[in-house]
Structure formats: C-alpha cells, structure tokens
C-alpha positions in Angstrom: 111.3 93.4 80.8 112.8 95.9 83.2 110.9 95.4 86.5 110.4 99.1 87.0 108.8 99.3 83.5 106.5 96.5 84.7 105.4 98.5 87.7 107.4 96.7 90.3 109.6 98.0 93.1 113.0 96.6 93.8 111.6 94.7 96.7 108.8 93.2 94.7 111.2 92.1 92.0 113.3 90.3 94.6 110.2 88.7 96.2 109.2 87.4 92.7 112.6 85.7 92.4 112.4 84.2 95.9 109.0 82.7 95.0 110.6 81.2 91.9 113.5 79.8 93.9 111.2 78.3 96.5 109.1 76.6 93.7 112.2 75.2 92.0 113.6 73.8 95.3 110.3 72.3 96.2 110.0 70.7 92.8 113.5 69.2 93.1 112.7 67.8 96.6 109.5 66.2 95.4 111.3 64.6 92.4 114.0 63.3 94.7 111.4 61.8 97.1 109.6 60.1 94.2 112.8 58.6 92.9 113.6 57.3 96.3 110.2 55.5 96.5 108.6 57.7 99.1 105.5 58.2 96.8 104.6 57.2 93.3 104.3 60.4 91.3 106.2 63.6 90.5 105.1 66.1 88.0 107.7 68.7 87.2 107.0 72.4 86.8 110.6 73.3 86.1 110.7 75.9 83.4 107.3 77.3 84.3 108.2 79.2 87.4 108.4 82.7 85.9 105.0 82.2 84.2 103.3 80.9 87.3 104.8 83.3 89.8 104.5 86.4 87.6 100.8 85.6 86.9 99.8 84.5 90.3 101.2 87.6 92.1 98.7 89.7 90.1 95.8 88.1 92.1 94.7 88.6 95.7 94.9 85.4 97.8 91.8 84.6 99.9 89.7 87.1 97.8 90.2 85.7 94.3 89.4 82.1 93.3 91.9 79.6 91.8 91.5 76.8 89.2 95.2 75.6 88.9 96.2 72.8 86.6 98.5 70.0 87.6 101.8 71.8 86.7 100.9 74.9 88.8 103.1 74.3 91.8 104.3 78.0 92.0 100.7 79.4 91.7 99.3 77.3 94.6 102.2 78.5 96.8 101.4 82.1 96.0 97.7 81.4 96.6 98.6 80.4 100.2 99.4 76.7 100.2 102.2 75.8 102.5 105.1 73.5 101.9 103.6 71.1 104.4 100.2 71.2 102.6 101.9 70.2 99.3 104.0 67.5 101.0 100.9 66.0 102.6 99.3 65.8 99.2 102.2 64.0 97.7 102.6 61.6 100.6 98.8 60.9 100.5 98.3 61.8 104.2 94.9 62.1 106.0 95.5 65.8 106.7 96.1 66.7 103.1 93.9 69.7 102.6 93.1 68.8 99.0 91.4 65.4 99.6 92.5 63.9 102.8 95.0 61.8 100.8 92.4 60.3 98.5 93.1 62.3 95.3 96.2 61.9 93.1 98.9 64.3 94.0 99.0 67.6 92.0 95.2 67.7 91.9 95.2 70.5 94.4 92.3 72.1 96.3 91.8 74.0 99.5 88.5 75.5 100.7 90.4 77.8 103.1 92.2 79.5 100.1 89.5 79.4 97.4 91.5 76.8 95.5 88.9 74.7 93.8 89.7 70.9 93.8 90.5 70.2 90.2 89.0 67.4 88.1 91.5 65.1 86.4 90.2 65.2 82.8 92.1 67.8 80.7 90.5 71.2 80.2 87.4 70.7 82.3 88.5 73.6 84.6 87.9 76.1 81.8 84.1 76.0 81.8 84.1 75.5 85.6 86.1 78.7 86.1 83.7 80.6 83.8 80.7 79.4 85.9 82.4 80.3 89.2 83.3 83.8 87.8 79.7 84.4 86.7 78.5 83.3 90.1 80.9 85.7 91.8 79.8 88.6 89.6 76.1 87.9 90.4 76.9 87.9 94.1 78.5 91.4 93.7 81.9 90.1 94.6 85.1 91.9 93.5 86.8 88.5 93.1 88.5 87.4 89.9 89.1 83.8 88.9 92.5 82.5 88.0 92.3 79.5 85.6 95.5 77.9 84.1 95.9 75.2 81.6 98.5 73.6 79.3 98.6 74.0 75.6 97.3 70.5 75.2 94.1 71.6 76.9 93.3 74.1 74.1 92.6 71.1 71.7 89.7 70.0 73.9 86.1 71.1 73.4 85.8 72.3 77.0 88.4 75.0 76.2 86.2 76.6 73.5 82.9 76.2 75.3 84.4 77.7 78.4 85.9 80.7 76.6 82.7 81.3 74.7 80.6 81.2 77.9 83.0 83.5 79.8 83.0 86.0 77.0 79.3 85.9 76.4 78.6 86.7 80.1 81.6 89.0 80.6 82.7 86.7 83.5 85.7 88.0 85.6 88.1 85.2 84.7 91.7 85.3 83.4 92.7 82.2 81.4 96.4 81.5 81.6 97.8 79.0 79.1 101.3 77.9 80.0 102.4 76.8 76.5 105.5 74.6 76.8 105.1 73.3 73.3 104.3 69.8 74.3 101.0 68.0 75.1 102.7 65.0 76.7 104.6 63.8 73.6 102.7 65.7 70.9 104.5 68.9 69.8 102.5 72.1 69.6 102.8 72.3 65.8 101.0 68.9 65.4 98.0 69.8 67.5 97.3 73.5 67.1 96.6 75.1 63.8 97.6 78.7 63.3 100.6 78.5 65.6 99.1 80.5 68.4 96.7 80.0 71.3 96.3 83.7 72.0 94.8 84.5 68.6 91.9 82.2 69.3 90.6 84.8 71.8 89.6 87.1 69.0 86.9 84.6 67.9 85.3 85.0 71.3 85.6 88.8 71.5 88.2 88.8 74.3 91.8 90.1 74.5 94.4 87.5 73.7 98.1 88.2 74.2 101.3 86.1 73.9 104.0 86.8 76.4 107.5 85.5 77.0 106.7 83.1 79.9 110.3 83.0 81.0 110.2 86.7 81.9 108.3 87.0 85.3 108.1 90.8 85.0 106.6 90.8 81.5 104.1 88.1 82.6 103.2 90.1 85.7 102.5 93.3 83.8 100.2 91.4 81.4 98.4 89.6 84.2 97.8 92.7 86.2 96.2 94.4 83.2 94.0 91.4 82.6 93.0 91.1 86.3 92.2 94.8 86.5 90.1 94.5 83.4 88.2 91.6 84.9 87.8 93.4 88.2 86.3 96.4 86.5 83.6 94.2 84.9 85.1 94.2 81.4 85.2 90.4 81.1 87.8 87.7 80.5 91.2 87.6 78.9 93.4 84.9 77.5 97.2 85.0 78.2 99.5 82.6 76.3 102.7 82.3 78.2 105.5 80.7 76.2 107.5 78.6 78.6 110.2 75.9 78.5 109.4 72.3 79.6 112.7 71.2 81.1 111.6 67.8 82.3 109.5 64.9 81.1 105.7 65.1 81.3 105.7 63.1 84.6 108.1 60.8 86.4 106.6 57.9 84.4 107.6 59.5 81.1 111.0 59.7 79.3 111.0 62.7 76.9 114.3 61.6 75.4 112.2 59.1 73.4 110.5 61.9 71.4 112.5 65.1 71.9 115.8 65.7 70.1 119.0 66.7 72.0 118.8 70.0 70.1 115.3 70.7 71.3 116.2 69.8 74.9 119.3 72.1 74.7 117.2 75.0 73.4 114.7 74.4 76.3 117.5 74.4 78.9 118.8 77.7 77.5 115.4 79.2 78.3 115.5 78.2 82.0 113.9 81.2 83.7 115.7 80.9 87.0 119.2 81.7 85.9 117.8 84.4 83.6 116.0 86.1 86.5 119.0 85.7 88.8 121.3 87.2 86.2 119.0 90.2 85.7 118.8 91.0 89.4 122.5 90.7 89.8 123.1 93.1 86.9 120.7 95.5 88.6 122.8 95.1 91.8 119.7 93.9 93.7 120.8 90.3 94.6 124.0 90.1 96.5 125.6 86.6 97.0 125.0 86.6 100.7 121.3 87.2 100.3 120.8 84.4 97.9 122.9 82.0 100.0 120.7 82.9 103.0 117.6 82.2 101.0 118.9 78.8 100.0 119.6 78.0 103.7 116.2 79.2 104.8 114.4 77.3 102.0 116.3 74.1 102.7 115.3 74.3 106.4 111.7 74.9 105.5 111.7 71.9 103.1 113.3 69.7 105.7 110.8 70.6 108.3 107.8 70.1 105.9 109.1 66.8 104.8 109.6 65.6 108.4 106.1 66.6 109.5 104.5 65.1 106.4 106.3 61.8 107.0 105.1 61.8 110.6 101.5 62.7 109.7 98.8 59.9 109.9 98.0 58.0 106.7 94.6 58.2 105.2 92.3 55.4 106.5 91.8 52.8 103.7 
C-alpha cells in the first residue's frame, strides 16, 4: 500500500522502516549470541517485522496496555523496551525488567510500560487481555489493549472464550494474529478449518480482517482503524496478518525436517525488509547514505547494549 494512502507522512514511513531494521538487527544479534553459547534460547521474529511494527505504531506507548506473544520483538521495542532491557532478559540478569532474570527469555513484561508479563501456555493472553480491557473501560480510561498471538493459538479454547468475552462486553482490545502458517511444525491447513482466522470474528459479532502482514503500511492502516474503533467504545476487532516465517520455530527446532525447499523459498521471497526498502527507494525517500548511517548507529547501539548486559549482575540463585 502507498504510505500516503495509508495516512502516513514521508517521515513516518521512514520511521516505520527504521523500526523494522532495528528489530531485524536485534534478532540477528540475539541469534548469534545464542549460537555462541551466551544463553540457551533464541526465538526468531524474522519475517514478522512489518506486521509487528505496523500494528504497534497504531497504539500509544505508556497509555495503552500490551499483551505481546513470544515472537513480538518489534512490538515490545515500539512499546518502549530498550535494547538493553531485551538483552538483560535474554542473558537472565537480575536487572531484567520482565522478571529479574527468572522467567524464560521472550516472556516479556514491564510495569513501567504497561507490558503485562505473559504466561507461557499458548493463548492464555487472549482472555487476560479482554479482562484488562474491560477493567480499563470501567475505570473510564481511554486506553486500548494490544493483544497478539500466533495462528496456533487460535486452536485453543482460550482464544474463543476470550473473543466471546471481549465482544460481549465491548472491551477495547485489538487482537492481532500473526499468521505465519505454522504452529511449530503443524501447517495452518491441518489445524484451522475454513482457511481463515479473521472469518471467525463474525461468530462473535466483531470485525475481522485479513491483511498482508508483509506490508507495514497496510497493516498500520487496518490497526489504526481498529484502535480508533476500540477507543470510541465500539468494542474489539480481530486482525489476521499473513506473514512469512523465515526461521525455525526456535533455536531448538530445525524446520528443514518438515518444510519443503519450495515452501522455504516462497517464504524468503516474502521477506518484508527488502520489500519495504525497495518501496522507499522507488519513492526516493531512502538514500544510500541514510541507510548506511542507520546501520552504523544500530550496530553501535547493539554493541553498547550487549556490553552492558554482559556486565550486569546475574540473578541470585
């Protein structure tokens, strides 16, 4: 989608891409650190950046509330988490804002930023987000709740109970399903009847829309509409963002055991980062020197965050 048609200025379109680039470089650094033995787990968000950044930018940090899922690296950055915060979590340090180094990495939480510490079981955040949204509405708050999940979560009972509760009480929550077509090793077609997550929203009387999750501007336009609807007291929405999973489920998984080379090639062709870069260059918005400077700046930020995280005190056993 043309960024202007999506309601963005040239500067906002560039900022969207820089968030995507930061997320990708952080993801790559975390994967490298895991492979080097610095910590035990890496969980890739590569391929999800456009969906996460496009959606998250529709919300207001420190006003709205966040229920991210474990692949939501870009969203928690937009919500206000720093590179150091996320490094501390992966290294399991005592100053990790999520849990003081006691929770598995990628289970983010931060009281300062209204990021609710997530529970590990799949889909439990869906009814939790509905409850929080109802509480905010009863308090007279303008806040909206961001709740993301993978397509595998839509097969859990919590998903249906949460959507029903949110719709029944017109709770101000936006559900964002990042559908990468795989629930660990189970393909979407073998776990979801009907071929669509979004169409399930009709059964609960809420809007459901499927969006190309590799297009950050299309995602942003849909998310802003859903957030505005929730903020005006019109209830929840369900967005199904079709994304590409470029890497294995986690660093403990090998997707080559269950995905064909053709499938992996099709996913790689849908990588949102080069697509967004190409669009901005065609629009004469992203000169080479600007992107090079961004890369230098991000590398410096990552180096500093990693150094400080390594030097931070470990959690007390």
